[in-house]
C-alpha positions in Angstrom: 131.2 -27.2 117.0 130.0 -25.8 120.3 132.5 -24.8 123.0 132.9 -27.7 125.4 132.3 -27.5 129.1 135.4 -28.2 131.1 136.2 -29.8 134.5 139.6 -30.5 135.9 139.6 -34.0 137.5 141.7 -36.9 138.5 140.7 -40.6 137.8 141.5 -43.1 140.5 141.4 -46.7 139.6 139.0 -48.8 141.7 141.3 -51.8 141.8 144.6 -50.2 142.7 143.5 -46.8 144.2 146.1 -45.3 141.9 145.6 -42.3 139.6 145.8 -42.3 135.8 149.0 -40.5 135.0 150.4 -38.8 131.8 154.2 -38.7 132.1 156.0 -35.5 131.1 158.1 -37.2 128.5 157.1 -39.4 125.6 153.4 -39.1 126.2 153.6 -42.3 128.3 150.5 -43.4 130.3 150.2 -45.4 133.5 148.0 -45.7 136.5 150.7 -45.5 139.1 150.0 -42.1 140.6 149.7 -42.2 144.4 148.1 -38.7 144.7 146.4 -36.0 142.6 149.1 -33.7 141.2 149.8 -32.0 137.9 150.5 -35.2 135.9 147.4 -36.8 137.3 145.1 -33.9 136.4 142.9 -34.2 133.3 140.6 -31.8 131.6 137.2 -33.4 131.1 135.5 -31.8 128.1 131.9 -32.3 127.2 130.6 -31.1 123.9 127.1 -32.5 124.2 125.3 -34.4 126.9 126.8 -37.8 126.0 130.4 -37.8 124.8 133.4 -36.8 126.9 137.1 -36.2 126.0 140.0 -36.3 128.4 143.0 -34.0 127.8 146.3 -34.4 129.7 148.3 -31.6 131.3 150.4 -31.7 128.2 147.4 -30.7 126.1 147.0 -34.1 124.4 143.9 -36.2 124.2 143.4 -39.8 125.4 142.4 -42.1 122.5 141.5 -45.8 122.1 141.9 -47.6 118.8 139.6 -50.4 117.5 142.0 -53.0 119.0 141.7 -51.4 122.5 145.1 -49.8 122.6 145.3 -46.6 124.5 147.4 -43.5 123.6 147.7 -39.9 124.7 149.2 -38.0 121.7 146.2 -36.6 119.8 146.3 -32.8 119.5 142.6 -32.5 118.5 139.3 -34.1 119.6 139.2 -36.9 117.0 136.7 -39.8 116.9 139.0 -42.2 118.8 139.2 -39.7 121.7 135.4 -39.9 122.3 134.3 -41.8 125.4 130.9 -42.2 127.2 130.4 -42.6 130.9 128.4 -45.4 132.6 127.8 -45.2 136.3 128.2 -48.4 138.5 127.9 -48.0 142.3 129.0 -44.4 142.0 132.1 -45.3 140.0 132.7 -44.4 136.3 133.2 -46.9 133.5 134.6 -45.2 130.4 133.4 -46.8 127.2 135.3 -46.0 124.0 133.7 -45.2 120.7 134.5 -48.8 119.7 132.3 -50.3 122.5 135.1 -51.4 124.9 135.8 -50.2 128.4 139.0 -48.5 129.6 140.8 -50.4 132.3 144.3 -50.2 133.9 146.6 -52.3 135.9 149.8 -50.4 136.6 151.5 -49.7 133.2 149.0 -52.1 131.5 146.2 -49.9 130.0 143.7 -51.5 127.7 140.1 -51.2 126.5 138.2 -54.6 127.0 134.7 -55.8 126.3 133.4 -56.1 129.8 133.5 -54.1 133.0 135.6 -55.6 135.8 137.2 -54.0 138.9 140.1 -52.6 136.8 137.6 -50.8 134.5 136.0 -48.7 137.3 137.2 -45.2 138.2 136.6 -42.7 141.0 136.4 -39.1 140.0 138.4 -36.6 142.1 137.8 -32.9 141.4 141.1 -31.0 140.9 140.0 -27.7 142.3 140.2 -25.6 145.4 137.7 -27.4 147.7 136.0 -24.2 149.2 133.1 -23.2 147.0 129.6 -21.7 146.8 126.9 -24.2 145.8 124.2 -22.9 143.4 120.9 -24.8 142.5 120.4 -24.7 138.8 116.6 -24.8 139.0 116.1 -22.5 142.0 118.9 -20.1 141.1 119.6 -19.9 144.8 122.8 -20.6 146.9 123.2 -23.1 149.7 124.0 -21.8 153.2 124.2 -23.1 156.7 121.1 -22.7 158.9 122.5 -23.4 162.4 119.1 -23.0 164.1 117.6 -25.8 162.0 120.8 -27.8 161.9 120.7 -28.1 158.1 121.7 -26.4 154.8 119.1 -24.3 153.0 119.2 -23.5 149.3 117.6 -20.0 149.5 120.1 -17.2 149.2 120.1 -15.0 146.1 123.7 -14.0 146.9 126.0 -16.4 148.8 126.6 -14.1 151.8 128.9 -14.5 154.8 130.8 -17.5 156.2 127.6 -19.7 156.3 127.5 -19.8 152.4 130.9 -21.4 152.1 130.9 -25.2 151.5 134.1 -27.3 151.7 134.2 -30.4 149.5 136.1 -33.0 151.4 137.4 -36.0 149.3 138.0 -39.2 151.3 137.9 -42.9 150.5 136.8 -42.1 146.9 133.7 -40.2 148.1 132.8 -36.6 148.7 131.6 -35.0 151.9 130.0 -31.5 152.1 131.3 -29.7 155.1 129.6 -26.5 156.4 131.4 -23.5 157.8 130.9 -24.8 161.4 132.7 -28.0 160.5 129.6 -30.3 160.3 128.7 -32.8 157.5 125.6 -32.7 155.3 123.8 -36.1 155.4 121.4 -37.7 153.0 118.5 -36.9 155.4 119.5 -33.3 155.3 120.5 -33.1 159.0 124.0 -32.1 159.9 126.3 -34.6 161.5 129.3 -33.9 163.8 131.3 -36.8 162.3 131.4 -38.2 158.7 129.6 -41.5 158.0 128.2 -43.4 155.0 125.0 -41.2 155.0 127.3 -38.2 154.5 129.2 -39.6 151.5 128.4 -38.8 147.9 129.8 -39.6 144.4 129.7 -36.9 141.7 128.2 -36.9 138.2 128.8 -34.3 135.6 126.0 -32.8 133.5 127.6 -30.3 131.1 128.5 -27.3 133.4 126.6 -28.7 136.4 127.2 -31.4 138.9 125.0 -33.9 140.8 125.7 -35.5 144.2 124.6 -39.2 144.5 124.4 -40.8 148.0 125.4 -44.3 148.9 121.9 -45.5 148.4 121.6 -44.1 144.9 119.6 -41.0 145.6 120.5 -37.5 144.6 120.8 -34.4 146.7 118.1 -31.8 146.0 116.5 -28.8 147.6 113.0 -29.6 148.9 110.3 -27.5 150.5 111.8 -24.5 152.2 115.1 -25.3 150.4 116.5 -28.0 152.7 119.3 -29.8 151.1 118.7 -33.6 151.2 118.6 -36.8 149.1 115.2 -37.5 147.5 115.1 -38.9 144.0 116.8 -41.8 142.2 117.2 -39.8 139.0 119.0 -36.5 138.4 116.7 -34.0 136.9 117.2 -30.2 136.8 116.3 -29.9 140.5 119.2 -32.2 141.4 121.8 -30.2 139.4 124.2 -27.7 141.1 126.9 -25.4 139.9 130.2 -25.0 141.8 131.4 -21.5 142.0 134.6 -20.0 143.4 133.9 -18.3 146.7 134.8 -14.6 146.4 136.4 -13.0 149.5 133.9 -11.2 151.7 135.2 -8.6 154.1 134.2 -6.0 156.6 135.9 -2.6 156.9 136.6 -0.6 160.1 137.2 3.1 159.8 139.5 5.4 161.8 136.8 5.9 164.4 136.7 2.1 165.0 133.2 1.8 163.4 132.3 -0.5 160.6 131.3 0.6 157.1 127.7 -0.2 156.5 124.7 0.2 154.2 122.3 -0.5 157.1 120.7 2.9 156.8 120.0 2.9 153.1 122.5 2.7 150.1 124.9 5.4 151.3 128.2 4.0 152.7 128.7 5.1 156.3 131.3 4.0 158.9 128.9 4.2 161.8 128.2 0.6 163.1 129.8 -1.2 166.0 128.4 -4.7 165.3 128.7 -6.8 162.1 125.7 -8.2 160.2 125.0 -8.7 156.5 124.9 -5.0 155.9 128.5 -4.6 157.1 129.9 -7.3 154.8 131.1 -6.6 151.3 132.2 -8.9 148.5 135.5 -8.1 147.0 135.7 -8.8 143.2 139.0 -8.4 141.4 139.3 -7.5 137.8 140.9 -10.0 135.4 144.2 -8.2 135.6 144.0 -7.8 139.3 144.6 -4.0 139.1 141.1 -2.9 140.4 138.5 -4.2 142.7 134.7 -3.8 142.9 132.7 -4.0 146.1 129.3 -5.7 146.3 126.8 -5.1 149.1 124.2 -7.5 150.3 121.6 -5.5 148.4 123.1 -6.8 145.2 124.6 -3.4 144.3 128.2 -2.3 143.8 129.9 0.7 145.4 130.0 3.7 143.1 132.0 6.9 143.7 130.1 10.0 142.7 130.8 12.5 145.5 129.2 10.5 148.3 129.9 6.7 147.9 126.8 4.5 147.6 126.0 0.9 146.8 123.7 1.6 143.8 125.4 0.2 140.7 123.8 -3.0 139.3 126.9 -3.9 137.2 130.6 -3.2 137.3 131.2 0.1 135.5 134.3 2.3 135.6 132.7 4.3 138.4 132.4 1.0 140.4 136.1 0.1 140.0 138.6 1.1 142.7 142.3 0.7 143.1 143.0 -1.0 146.5 146.2 0.0 148.2 147.8 -1.5 151.3 149.4 0.8 153.8 151.1 -1.4 156.3 148.2 -3.3 157.8 145.4 -1.2 156.4 143.7 -0.6 153.0 142.8 2.5 151.1 140.7 2.9 148.0 141.3 5.3 145.1 138.2 6.0 142.9 138.2 6.4 139.1 138.5 10.1 139.7 141.9 9.7 141.2 140.6 10.7 144.6 140.9 8.6 147.8 137.8 7.5 149.7 137.6 9.0 153.1 135.0 9.2 155.9 133.8 12.5 157.4 132.8 13.1 161.1 129.4 11.5 160.5 131.1 8.5 159.0 129.9 9.1 155.5 132.2 7.8 152.8 133.3 10.4 150.1 135.7 10.4 147.2 137.2 13.7 148.0 140.9 13.8 148.8 143.8 13.8 146.3 146.2 12.8 149.0 145.7 9.9 151.4 144.6 10.9 154.9 144.2 8.9 158.1 140.4 9.0 157.6 140.9 7.2 154.4 142.6 4.1 155.9 140.5 1.1 156.8 141.1 -2.1 158.7 139.8 -5.0 156.6 138.6 -8.3 158.1 138.1 -11.5 156.1 134.6 -12.8 157.0 133.9 -15.9 154.9 137.0 -18.0 155.7 136.6 -19.2 159.3 137.9 -22.5 157.9 141.0 -21.9 155.7 142.6 -24.2 153.1 145.7 -23.0 151.4 147.2 -24.2 148.1 150.4 -23.0 146.4 152.1 -23.9 143.2 153.5 -27.1 144.6 150.5 -28.4 146.5 148.4 -27.8 149.7 149.7 -26.6 153.0 149.6 -29.3 155.7 151.3 -30.3 159.0 153.9 -33.0 159.2 152.8 -34.9 162.3 156.2 -36.0 163.4 157.7 -32.5 163.6 154.6 -30.2 163.9 156.1 -28.3 161.0 154.1 -27.1 158.0 154.9 -28.3 154.5 153.6 -26.7 151.2 153.7 -29.6 148.8 151.0 -31.9 150.1 148.5 -33.7 147.9 145.9 -33.6 150.6 145.1 -30.4 152.6 144.7 -29.6 156.2 141.9 -27.3 157.4 143.0 -24.4 159.5 141.0 -21.8 161.5 141.3 -18.1 160.8 140.7 -15.8 163.9 140.8 -12.0 164.0 142.9 -10.7 166.8 142.9 -7.2 168.2 146.0 -5.0 167.4 148.5 -5.0 170.2 148.8 -1.2 170.1 147.4 1.8 168.5 150.5 2.1 166.3 149.7 -1.4 164.9 146.2 -0.4 163.8 144.8 -2.9 161.3 143.8 -6.5 161.2 145.9 -9.3 162.6 145.1 -13.0 162.5 145.8 -16.1 164.4 145.9 -19.3 162.3 145.0 -22.5 164.1 144.7 -26.2 163.5 141.6 -28.4 164.1 143.4 -29.7 167.2 143.6 -26.3 168.9 147.2 -25.5 168.2 148.4 -22.3 166.4 151.0 -21.3 163.9 154.3 -20.0 165.2 157.4 -18.9 163.4 160.4 -20.8 164.8 164.0 -19.5 165.0 165.0 -21.0 161.6 161.9 -19.3 159.9 159.9 -22.5 159.6 156.3 -22.6 160.7 155.2 -24.9 163.4 151.7 -25.8 164.6 152.6 -25.7 168.3 151.4 -22.4 169.8 148.8 -22.1 172.5 145.9 -19.6 172.0 147.7 -17.1 174.3 151.1 -17.5 172.7 150.2 -17.8 169.0 152.0 -15.6 166.5 150.0 -12.9 164.7 150.0 -12.6 160.9 149.0 -10.0 158.4 147.0 -11.2 155.3 147.0 -9.4 152.0 144.4 -10.3 149.3 146.1 -10.4 145.9 144.0 -11.1 142.8 140.9 -13.3 142.9 141.2 -16.0 145.4 144.9 -15.5 146.2 146.4 -14.1 149.3 149.9 -13.7 150.9 150.8 -13.9 154.5 153.3 -11.7 156.4 154.8 -12.7 159.7 155.7 -10.4 162.5 159.4 -10.5 161.4 158.3 -8.6 158.3 158.8 -11.6 155.9 156.3 -13.2 153.7 155.5 -16.9 154.0 156.9 -18.7 150.9 157.1 -22.2 149.7 159.6 -24.4 147.9 159.1 -27.5 145.7 160.6 -29.7 148.3 157.9 -28.7 150.7 159.9 -26.2 152.8 157.5 -23.5 154.1 159.3 -20.6 155.7 158.9 -16.9 156.7 161.7 -15.5 154.7 160.2 -13.9 151.6 161.3 -10.4 151.0 158.5 -9.5 148.5 155.3 -10.8 147.1 156.2 -13.3 144.4 154.7 -16.5 142.8 156.1 -18.6 145.7 154.3 -16.5 148.3 150.9 -16.5 146.7 148.3 -18.9 148.2 145.0 -19.9 146.7 142.3 -19.9 149.4 
């Protein structure tokens, strides 16, 4: 049997607005979940274009017997675990292999002959909402075009902040938010505020996804690549793939100039301004021990005396160990030598011991909007106290702003983290984090990238920001641990 495609989703009942839940003990099922958390997350598996299977967080499959009774104890994909999906007004109706439809009313779960309101489900993607969007047919990525006030599907590599899309789930519908905080509409024009024309339901097509607007038409890329709704059927041109957005960064050398490939493929720290040629994609190995750096020319850094962006694939020569030294980074090549820059700014792999010329400030480029998720949920602000909590089912969107170092001794990259309301993070006397600072009184934080799509944050008191299951989010972590890692 072919390997199935897999999506992690939640299913929200249209009648109750509650989620299908697999309880931890006894394999009990209900539809009482008020938010999408671990017990409400299901792995949707598609083996072919028709049938789907739903696996709970306990690794057991949802099944329906000939009498319509539902259970979630099957360890394998058996025939009773097979369902097909029918779409009605953007909602899912799940039809069992016996021809009845899966419905729920609290603890009462049953497969019945006809579709009613209790048999309709809204699909909620259980993933970090910041992604790159790739057209299956065009093999190009979507990116913001601020000049034309739309999104174009035209980049071979999703480059810079403008290629990051945030999927916002609200009222059972999806909204596509660009890096400048605007909403993609069915017409293709960007809107300042969300409305019905900006709302979409999602459909799964094996490893791809389609976005259906409120009038039943699908998003596609037309003409120059403008993203807008066009057709009432989902063909290959209406299919997209959602990919994790790798961190993209810019490096500043000891002479306060940016590392660049503007003047060919050799890496030189000789540019004052930042464009695409001064941005590099950081790709972590599976074990997180090494990184590879991709330039906008589609080539990876390779150390061979002079450092150049000339490798098409990740080879040992294109893998580096990244070390943090206070608020700066250093790179060690496969030769055991540290990268350094000479007087002309050229990067070389020539020093066995780390020198000042081998330390770089690293700025995160493609997260002007920041969403953070830990092991207990998303980070969000409790309105009544202005304190941040780390166990939220729904996320808040924050802004990430680079701030100049306060002194030469504090060389490196510092960040201010703000809310959409213009207030900034501050560490209070008890270590809690409030969203109460003004722009000129905001606390500065260090950010360290750890493994793919994870970071940790250090406050000025030298402590890491860590979370607890009860939602407490404090600056009191003494080292990098599981509770101080945040998916971004």
